[in-house]
Residue, then its C-alpha position, 0 to 999 in steps of 0.5 A: m188771065t190767070s188772075i181772073l181764073l183764080k178769082t173765079s175759082f175762089r168765088h165758086l169755092l166759097r159758094h159751094p163749101w160742101q162740095v169742097g169738103l166732100a172733095i177733100l174728104g174723098v181724097a182723104l178716104g182714098v189715101a186712108v184706103v191705100v195706106s190701110i191696104d199697105l199696112a195689112n199687106s205688111s202685117a200679113r208678110r210679117a206674120f208669115a215671116l214670124s211663123t216661118q221663123t218659129i218653124a225654122g228657128r235660126a236655120t240658114h238652110q232647110i231640107v224639105g220633104g214632100p207630102n210623105g216627108l223625108d226618110e230618117s236616113v237623110y238626117r243620119r247622113v247629114r249629121l254623121d256622114l257629112g259632118l253637119r252637127q249644127s242640124a236638127p229634124v222637124v216634123e209638122g202637121y195640123a190637128a183640131a181640138p174637138d173639145h175646143p171648137g175653133l181651135t186648130l193647132h199647128i203641131l211642131g215636132l222637134d228633138p230637144l236635145v239637138d234643137a238648142p242652136f236653133r231655138s230655145l225651150g227654156g225660160g229666161s230673159g229674152s227667151s221665147g221658151a217656156s219658164a215652167l219647163a224644168s228641162p227640155a228632156d221633159l218633152f220625151v220623158k213624159p208620154g204625150a208631153a207638149l208645150l202651148s202658148a200661154d195666150t192660146a191656153r188662156a183663150y180656150g180655158l186651158k192650164q198647165g197639166d191639162e189633157l188636150r184631145l187632138r183630132i188628126g184625120p180619123h184618129i184621136e190622140r191626147a197631149t198633156l200640157i206640161a208647160l205654157i210658153e209665155p212669149p217675150s214680145e208681141a212678135a213672138r206672141r203672134a208667131l206662137d199662136s196656136l202652136l203645139i210643140a212636142d218631141i219629134a217621136t210624139a209628133q211622128e206618132w200623132l201624125g202617122y209618120t211611124g212605120 
């Protein structure tokens, strides 16, 4: 019985080759769709992890404030009263660039003097920092100083030394690109896309977090 069924099925397949081809194609397309969805999900998770790593750096713990952030006294207590010297403040927000339609920047304000254990802002092999930045202190010495990914800058026709207008709510602020960040890898390139790094005091002023 089994032999007869096999022979009948084989003859049917030989008489209808297009049906066989379409069936195989349908299975292949189904597998391809499942694989592509899995790859897209993995890519999205990876991009989210890279973005989080860029913000948090090599930190193991975070104290996150609500919509209004945290009182600055919290950082003083953590660093001085609790003795956690390996700590650094971060302020973040978003801004549109009205002179460059479609460009939305993620502002990352940090203290370059205490941020070294968490991320590098200097150049060098393997660094995700800006090789053109002479010293991290340049971020708070020069008013409105900021760093931008070199890829983002090239995409919007920007270069080192340019002034960039930022629209944050109803206000217009100005940033000066003192250096461009050259990511050392594709992963770092995606993580730094549209990221604007500034001194924390500058970021607070832009975002309206100062009193």
